[in-house]
N, C-alpha and C positions, 0 to 999 in steps of 0.2 A: 574454181568457179569461173574465172575469166576465160579459161580454155573451153569449158562447156558452153559458156555464152557465145564464144566465137564460132563454135561448131553449129549451134542452133541458128546463129545469124547467117552462116553460109547456106544452110538448108532453106531458110526463108527466102534468101535472095535467089537461089536456084529455082525454087518453085515459082517465084514471081516472074522469072524469065521464061517459064514454060519448060524448064529442063528438070530432069530427074536428079536428085542429089547424089545418086549412085553412078552418074556418068552417062546415062541413056536418055532417050526421049520419055516424055510422060507416058507414052504407051508401052514402054518396055523395050523398044528397039534401040539400035545404036544411035548415037548422037552424031548427025552430020552437019550440024550447024557451024562447025569450025572448031579450031583448037580450044581446049578448056584452059583455065588459068593454071599456070605451072606446067603446061604440056607443049611440046613442039608439034608443028603440022605433020610431021612424018610419023607420029605415034610413039615418039621416044620421050623419055623423061628428060627434064632439064639437066640431069647429071650425066646424060649420054647413054644410059642403059636402056634396055627395052622396057617399054611401058607395060606394067602388069595388066594382064587380061582380066576381065570381069568387072563388076561394079566396085566403086570406091567405098571403103568402110569409113563412114564419117566419125566413128568413135575412136579411131586410132589417131594419135597426135599427128598434125601435119608435118611434112618434111621427112617422115620416116615410115617405112613399110615393114610389115611383119614378114620376115623371111627374106629369101634371096629374090633378085629381080625376076628370075624365070618362074618363080612359084606363083600359082594363082592366088588371088585374094580370097581369104576365107571370110565367112560371115561374122558379124559382131557377136560377142558373147558377154554375158554379165560380168565375167571375171575380168575382161579387158577394160570394162568401164571403171570398176572399183579397185583394180590392182594397184594403181599408183595414186589413189585418192583416199582421203579420210575425212573425218569431221573438221579437221583444221585446214583442209585444202590439199593440193597436190603434194605428195610425199617426195622427198628428195632421196637420192642414193645414200646409203649408209656410208659412214666414214667422213663425210663433209660436215660443214656447219649446218645445224638443224637436223642432223641425223638422229637415229634412235638413241635412247639413253644408254648409260654404261650398264653392261651386264657382267655378273660374276663369272669368272672363268669356271668351267666345269671341273669336277673331280676326275681322277684317272679312270674311274669306271663310267664316266659320262654323265653322272648325276650332278645336280646343283648343290652348292654349299649352303643355300638359304635355309633348308631345314635344320642344319647343324647350327647355324648362327642363331636362329630363333630358339632352338633348344637351349643353347648356352645362355642367352639373355633370360629365358624363363627360369633356369636354375639359379642364376645370380639374383633375380628378383625374389624368388622364393627364399633364398638364404638370407637376404637383407631384411625382408619383411616378416620372417617367422622366428628368427633366432635373435635374442636380445640379451646383451650383457649389461647388468645393472651394478654400479659401483657401491661400495659400502655406505657412502653418504647419500645415496639416492634411492628413490622409489619410482615405480612406473604405474600409470593408470592405463587400463586397457578398456577400449570402447569398441562395441560391436555395432557396426552401421551407425556410429555416432552416439550410441547409448552406453552408459557406464556398465562395464561387466565385472571387473575385479581389479585388485591392486597387486603388482608383482614386487617382491622384496629383492634385496641384493643377491646377485648370482646370475646364472644363465637360465633364461626362461624361454618357452616356446609358445607361440600364438598362431592363430590362423593368418594367412597372408593378407596384405593390404589389397583391396580396400575393404575386405570383410571385417578385419580387426585392425585397429590403429593403437600404437603404444606411444605415450608421451612420458619421458623420463624427466624427473625434477629433483633438484638438490634440496633435501629436507633438513639437513643438519647445520649447514653454514649459517652464520648470523648475517642477516640483511639489515641495511641501514636506510632510513628515510630522514633527510634533512629538511626541516621546516624553519623558515622559508628557503627556497632554492636560491643560490647565489647571494647577492648583496641586497636583496629586497628587504623592505622594512615591514615588520610584523608588530603592530601596536596592540597592547592589551591593557585593560583597565583594572586597577588595583582597588582594594576596599576603601582607601581614602581618596578616591576620585582622581588618581594620577595615572598618566599613561607611561608605559614602559615598552621600549623596543626589545623584544625577546626573540632569540633563536635557540633551537634545541634539536637534538638528535634522538630518533627512536630506533632502538635495537630490537629485532624480532626474528623469529624463525617459524617454520611450519611444524606443527605437532600432529596434524591429521591431514594428509594429502587429499583424501577424497572430499572432505568438507571444503578445503581450500580451493579445489578445482571447480566444484559443482554447486556449492552453496551460495556463493556471492558472485555477482556479475563481474565486478572489478575489485578484487580483494586488496590490491595495493592502494588504490585510491580510497577505499573504505578505511584502511589503516591510517592514512593521512588525515582524513576528516575526523575520525574518532580521536586521534591524538590531539588535534587542534581544539576540539570541543572540551576534552579533559583538561588541557593546559589552561584554557580561558577560565574554566570553572575553578581551578585550583589557585590561579593568580588572583582572582576576584575575592578570595578569602584572606589574602595577606595585604599588609600595608607596603608602601613603596620601599621603605627602609629594609623591611624583612625580605622583600623580593630581591633586593640588590645585595644582600648580605649572604655569606656562605651558609649559615645555619638555615636561613629561610629557603634558600634554593634547594638544599638537601631535602627539606620537608616537602616542598612542592614536587620534586622528582618522585618521591615515594607515593604521594597521593595520585599523581598523574598515571603512574604505572598501574596502581590498583584499580583506578576508574576505567582505564583502557581495557584491562583484562576482563573486568566484569561486563563491559558492553560487548566486546568481541565474543565472549562466551555466550552471551544472550543471542547474538547473531549466528552462532554455530559456524564461526569462520574457520576453525582449525588452525588458529594463529596463537603463538605464545609470545608475549611481550617480555623481553629479557631485561630491559632497562631504559631509562630516560636520562639524557645528559644535556643540561642547560649550558649552552656555549657562551652566551652573552646576555647581559641585562643592562641596557643603556637607555638614557633619556631620548625622547624623539629629537631628530636632527634640527627641527625648527626652534627648539627651546633649550639647546645645549648650553648657551651662554647664561641664560637665566637660571638654569638648573645648577650650573657651577657656582653662581653667586649665592643661591640658596644653600647649597652644600657648604660653602665657606662660612656663611653666617651660622649654620647649625653647628659646625665644628667649633667656632668661637664660643657659642653659647655652651656647648658641652665642656669646653675648657674652663670657662668661668664657673660653671656648676661644680666641676671637679675640684677647682681651687677652693671654693667656698666649703665644700664638703671636707676637704683636708684640714682647713682652718678650724672648722667645727669639731672635727675629731681631736685635734690638738687641745682645744679648750676643754672638751669633755674629759680627755685623759688627765689634764692638769687638775681640773675640779675633782675628779675621782681620787687623784693622789692627795689633794688637800683634805678631802673628806676622810680618807684613810688615816692621814696623820692626826687629824683632829680626834678621830675615834681613839687613837692610841693615847693622846694627851688626856682625853677625858677618862680613860681607864686609870691613868696614874693620879688624876685629880681626885677620883673617888677614894683612892687609897690614902692620900695625904693632901687634903684640900688647901691648908694654909701654905704649905711649902710650894705646892704647884701654883697657887695664885701669885705668890711673890715672884716665883721664877718667870711666870708669864709676863708679869709687870716689867721685870727687868729686861727681858728680851724685847718687849714692845718698845720701851723707852730707848733701848740701844738702836733699834731699827729706825725709829723716828728721828733721833738726834744725831745720827751718824754723820750726816752731811750738812749740818747747820751750825752756825756760830752759837756758842754756848757761854752763858754767864752764870757763875756759881756764887751764890750769896749764902752765907752761913747765918742762920736764924738762932735766937731772936735778935742778936746784935748785928751791927753792920761791920763787915770786914772790908779790907781794901779790895779793889777791883782786880780780878785775876784774868788777864787776857789769854785764855787757853787757845783760842783759834790762831791768834797771832804767833804764839809760841810754836804751834804745830807747823805753821807755814814757814817760820824761820828755820825750824829743824829740817823741813823738807828741802829748803834751798841749800842749806849746808850739805845735806847728803847728796844733792845733785851736783855740787861743785867737786 
C-alpha cells in the first residue's frame, strides 16, 4: 500500500507541474522542460545505460525496468499491478522470512499427498468411533444425536460414527463407596433421648440398571449421599445414645439405614443397589468430650454398684432358699416322729446358743457346788497350746 501511495503521489505532483506522468507534455509530445528526476541530461539513465524509449509505466516499481535497457516500455497490465500484491500487502520472494507456508512434497507421480493423509485420518476416525470393546464388568450406553438409543453388553459392538452416535462405557459391577462426612468434618445427629452424637459412616453401592442410573437422575452420586444422610438421621433418632454407641445398636442402625435407602432409591428409579452401611465412629461432640467422659464414668460406677447389690441379693436369696429346703426336710421328719424331732431341735438350738458363752450348771432341786466349766475349758486350752 505504501508503494501504491507513492506512485499516486508522483502522478499528482507531475500533473500539478504541467507534466505528463508518462514522461511527455500534457499534450502528448516529448517533454523539453529539462531532465526528469532520475535521468541525466543526455537521455541516459543514472546507471549509465540508454534510457528506454516510450512513456514511463507508473505501475512498475521504481528503480527497475521490465526487460533489457534496449527494449521499449510496454503498457501497464492488470497482472503487473497484482502480481506481487495481496490482501496482506506486497508479497516477498519465496524462501525468505514471510514467504509462503510449507507445502507437502509431491508424490513420484507429481500428485499431492494430502488426499492420502485425509483418507488415513478418516479411516482412523471411523475405526475409533464405530468399534467398541466392552469389558466383562462394563456396559455401554449409546446415544443418537444426544438421545438414548440402546445399551451394549460386554464384547465387541459396532455403532455409527461420532457425532451421529456416541458411546459411554461404565463399570457396573465394582463396589463404589461414599464416605459421609468427607475428611475429618463433624456430623452431629440427634438421638431419641435428646443427645448429640458425632457419627461417620460408609455407603457401599453399585449400579444395577445403567440406563436408569444415567438418564433418570440428574446427579445420581449426590442423590445417594443425600438419601443416605436422611436414612441415617431417621434411624439414629429412634435409638438412645447408649444404644447408638454400643455394638448391637450400631448393627441394628446399619440394617435399618440400608433398608430405608433401598426403598427410597427404588422409588426414585435410580438404578442403584445399596450393598451395605458401615458405621465408622460414634463419638460425643468435641465441645462436650470432657463432660461426656465424666458422665460415662459416673454411669459406670452406678452400674458397678448395681451389679454388686444384685450379687449380694442373689447370695441372700440362695441362702434363704437353702434354709427353706432344709426346713422342709426337717418338717417331713417331724411329721413322722414329732416328740423325737422336737427334742432334737431343742438340743441343737441350745448347743448353737450356748456354744460361745460362759455356762453355769446347777442341779435341781438341791444346790450343788459351783462347777466352773468355762474356766476348766480355758485351762485345758492353755495347756494344749504349751
